[in-house]
C-alpha positions as CSV (number, residue, x, y, z in Angstrom):
1,M,-23.0,20.1,0.5
2,T,-19.5,18.7,0.0
3,S,-19.4,17.6,3.6
4,L,-22.8,15.9,3.3
5,W,-21.8,14.1,0.1
6,Y,-18.5,12.9,1.8
7,Y,-20.4,11.4,4.8
8,A,-23.0,9.8,2.5
9,R,-20.2,8.1,0.5
10,T,-18.5,6.9,3.7
11,F,-21.7,5.5,5.1
12,L,-22.4,3.6,1.8
13,Y,-18.9,2.3,1.8
14,C,-19.1,0.9,5.3
15,W,-22.6,-0.6,4.6
16,Q,-21.3,-2.2,1.4
17,R,-18.4,-3.8,3.2
18,H,-20.8,-5.6,5.6
19,V,-23.2,-6.9,2.9
20,N,-20.9,-7.7,0.0
21,T,-17.6,-9.4,-0.2
22,T,-16.7,-7.3,-3.3
23,A,-14.5,-4.4,-2.5
24,F,-16.4,-1.0,-2.8
25,Y,-14.2,2.0,-2.4
26,P,-15.1,5.5,-1.2
27,V,-13.4,7.3,-4.1
28,A,-14.5,6.6,-7.7
29,K,-11.9,5.6,-10.3
30,G,-10.1,8.7,-11.7
31,D,-10.9,10.9,-8.7
32,V,-8.1,12.1,-6.4
33,L,-7.7,9.9,-3.3
34,L,-4.6,11.3,-1.6
35,S,-2.8,14.5,-2.3
36,A,0.3,16.2,-0.8
37,Q,1.0,19.8,-1.1
38,Q,4.4,21.6,-0.7
39,L,6.0,18.7,1.3
40,S,9.5,19.3,2.8
41,C,11.5,16.7,4.7
42,I,14.8,17.2,6.6
43,R,16.7,14.4,8.1
44,Q,20.0,14.9,10.1
45,E,20.2,18.5,8.9
46,R,20.0,17.4,5.2
47,V,17.0,18.5,3.0
48,L,15.7,15.3,1.3
49,F,13.1,17.2,-0.7
50,E,11.1,20.4,-0.5
51,Q,8.0,22.0,-2.0
52,L,7.0,18.6,-3.3
53,D,3.5,18.0,-4.6
54,V,2.1,14.5,-5.1
55,S,-1.4,13.4,-6.2
56,V,-2.7,9.9,-6.2
57,S,-5.9,9.1,-8.0
58,A,-8.1,5.9,-7.8
59,G,-6.9,3.5,-10.5
60,Q,-3.4,5.0,-10.6
61,L,0.0,3.6,-9.8
62,V,2.6,6.2,-8.5
63,Q,6.2,5.1,-8.6
64,I,8.6,7.0,-6.3
65,A,12.0,6.8,-8.0
66,G,15.5,8.1,-7.0
67,K,18.9,7.0,-5.7
68,N,19.5,5.5,-2.3
69,G,19.3,8.3,0.3
70,A,17.1,10.5,-1.9
71,G,14.2,10.2,0.6
72,K,11.9,7.6,-1.0
73,S,11.1,5.7,2.2
74,S,10.8,8.9,4.1
75,L,8.2,10.2,1.5
76,L,6.3,6.9,1.7
77,R,6.1,7.1,5.5
78,I,4.8,10.7,5.3
79,L,2.2,9.7,2.7
80,A,1.1,6.9,5.0
81,A,0.8,9.3,7.9
82,L,3.5,7.5,9.8
83,A,5.8,10.5,9.9
84,E,5.2,14.2,9.8
85,P,6.6,16.4,7.1
86,D,8.7,19.4,8.1
87,E,6.5,21.5,5.9
88,G,3.4,20.9,3.8
89,Q,0.1,19.1,4.3
90,L,-1.8,16.0,3.2
91,S,-5.4,15.7,2.1
92,F,-7.5,12.5,1.8
93,C,-10.8,12.5,-0.2
94,G,-10.5,16.2,-0.5
95,R,-10.3,16.9,3.2
96,P,-7.3,17.6,5.5
97,L,-5.9,14.3,6.6
98,S,-5.8,15.4,10.2
99,A,-9.6,15.6,10.1
100,V,-10.2,12.1,8.6
101,K,-7.4,10.0,10.2
102,A,-9.7,7.1,11.0
103,D,-11.1,7.0,7.4
104,F,-7.6,7.1,6.0
105,A,-6.4,4.3,8.2
106,A,-9.4,2.2,7.1
107,S,-8.5,2.7,3.5
108,L,-4.7,2.1,3.8
109,C,-2.5,-1.0,3.5
110,F,1.1,-0.1,4.2
111,I,3.9,-2.6,3.8
112,G,7.4,-1.3,4.6
113,H,10.8,-2.4,3.5
114,H,10.9,-5.0,6.3
115,S,8.6,-8.0,6.1
116,G,6.5,-7.0,9.1
117,I,5.8,-10.6,10.0
118,H,6.0,-12.3,13.4
119,E,8.8,-14.8,12.9
120,Q,7.7,-17.1,15.7
121,L,4.3,-17.6,14.0
122,T,3.7,-19.8,11.0
123,A,2.7,-18.3,7.6
124,R,-0.9,-19.4,8.3
125,E,-0.9,-17.8,11.7
126,N,0.4,-14.5,10.3
127,I,-2.4,-14.5,7.7
128,R,-5.0,-15.2,10.3
129,F,-3.7,-12.3,12.4
130,W,-3.8,-9.9,9.5
131,H,-7.2,-11.1,8.4
132,A,-8.6,-10.4,11.8
133,A,-6.8,-7.1,12.2
134,T,-8.0,-5.7,8.9
135,E,-11.6,-6.8,9.5
136,A,-11.7,-8.3,6.0
137,V,-15.2,-9.3,5.0
138,A,-14.3,-12.1,2.6
139,A,-13.1,-15.4,4.1
140,V,-9.6,-16.5,3.2
141,D,-8.3,-20.1,2.5
142,E,-4.8,-19.9,3.9
143,Y,-3.6,-23.0,2.1
144,D,-5.0,-21.9,-1.3
145,L,-3.5,-18.4,-0.9
146,L,-0.1,-19.6,0.2
147,G,0.0,-22.2,-2.5
148,K,-0.7,-19.4,-5.0
149,L,2.2,-17.5,-3.6
150,G,4.6,-20.5,-4.0
151,L,4.6,-21.5,-0.4
152,A,2.8,-24.9,-0.6
153,G,4.1,-27.2,2.0
154,L,5.4,-24.3,4.2
155,E,2.1,-23.2,5.6
156,D,2.8,-24.5,9.1
157,V,6.5,-23.8,9.3
158,P,7.6,-21.0,11.7
159,C,8.5,-17.9,9.6
160,R,11.9,-17.7,11.2
161,M,12.8,-20.8,9.2
162,L,11.8,-19.3,5.9
163,S,14.1,-17.6,3.4
164,A,14.0,-13.8,2.9
165,G,12.0,-14.3,-0.3
166,Q,9.6,-16.7,1.3
167,Q,9.1,-14.3,4.2
168,R,8.4,-11.5,1.8
169,R,5.7,-13.6,0.1
170,V,4.1,-14.2,3.5
171,S,4.2,-10.4,4.1
172,L,2.6,-9.6,0.7
173,A,-0.2,-12.2,1.2
174,R,-2.3,-9.5,2.9
175,L,-2.7,-7.7,-0.4
176,W,-5.0,-10.6,-1.5
177,F,-7.7,-9.9,1.1
178,S,-7.1,-6.5,2.7
179,Q,-9.8,-4.7,0.7
180,R,-8.1,-1.4,1.3
181,Q,-8.2,1.1,-1.6
182,L,-4.7,2.6,-1.1
183,W,-1.6,0.5,-1.0
184,I,1.7,2.1,-0.1
185,L,4.5,-0.4,-0.6
186,D,8.2,0.1,0.1
187,E,10.3,-2.1,-2.2
188,P,7.7,-4.9,-2.6
189,F,9.9,-6.8,-5.0
190,T,12.8,-7.2,-2.6
191,A,14.0,-10.8,-2.4
192,L,11.4,-12.0,-4.9
193,D,12.2,-14.0,-8.0
194,Q,11.0,-13.0,-11.5
195,S,7.9,-15.3,-11.4
196,A,6.8,-13.8,-8.1
197,I,7.4,-10.3,-9.3
198,A,5.3,-11.0,-12.4
199,M,2.5,-12.4,-10.3
200,L,2.6,-9.4,-8.0
201,Q,2.4,-7.0,-10.9
202,Q,-0.6,-8.9,-12.3
203,H,-2.3,-8.5,-8.9
204,F,-1.4,-4.8,-9.0
205,S,-3.2,-4.5,-12.3
206,Q,-6.3,-6.2,-10.9
207,H,-6.4,-3.9,-7.9
208,L,-6.0,-0.8,-10.2
209,A,-8.8,-2.0,-12.5
210,L,-11.2,-2.2,-9.5
211,G,-10.4,1.4,-8.6
212,G,-7.5,0.8,-6.2
213,A,-4.4,3.0,-6.0
214,I,-0.8,2.1,-5.4
215,V,2.2,4.1,-4.3
216,L,5.5,2.2,-4.4
217,T,9.3,2.3,-4.6
218,T,11.3,-0.3,-6.4
219,H,14.9,-0.6,-7.7
220,Q,13.7,-3.1,-10.2
221,P,11.9,-2.0,-13.4
222,L,8.2,-2.6,-13.8
223,T,7.8,-5.3,-16.5
224,M,4.1,-4.7,-17.0
225,T,2.5,-1.7,-18.8
226,F,0.3,0.3,-16.5
227,A,-2.0,2.7,-18.2
228,E,-2.2,5.1,-15.3
229,L,1.4,5.3,-14.2
230,Q,3.0,8.4,-12.7
231,T,6.7,8.6,-11.8
232,V,7.9,11.0,-9.1
233,E,11.6,11.4,-9.3
234,L,13.5,12.4,-6.1
235,M,16.9,13.9,-6.6
236,Y,19.7,13.1,-4.2
237,R,20.9,16.2,-2.4
238,W,24.2,16.6,-0.7
């Protein structure tokens, strides 16, 4: 019965994406989207963390905290299925992640510490690429979006000529049209000024209100209050 209900929800999710530009997510707000059990990670013979449990529910923001070298980025890559834990397992929508990799990938937007942009392309061209790659249903006005992100007048400038903060804004632009339920973001505030950070946090709030989920790391404090905020503190181990 559980399996039948899962496939029925997945079918409805895919159908809704094709007939409606409003995001419809496969997991209802408040339900567990991604869970990790007994995770252990070893890098260069040093244990970063062990027997770690993490649960991410729809509508929740999970902040991974800790000093440099504590394993925050390693944990994000494991949660995004980009790296394997030394021990432990991941579940998505209540099923082993290994059994639903395609569904997980279709629900994930991962932005790492690096911008991930093609520096030879313009901001508009990067957005067009991401829009096509994510199969976003809703059309996107590149000029309007980039203007909202403080990049008016720079839409057709090769990204290699932009500052680090401007490149970061181009990278984050995909969050405005990706329609993915789970966002995993490594230091999204890097190189951003206070106004851009405030705007991004407001967008986080909107995503969470719609039933999205966010896992992030940041050295800067969150300046907004998020009702469903969980902090996972990683201790640095020698």
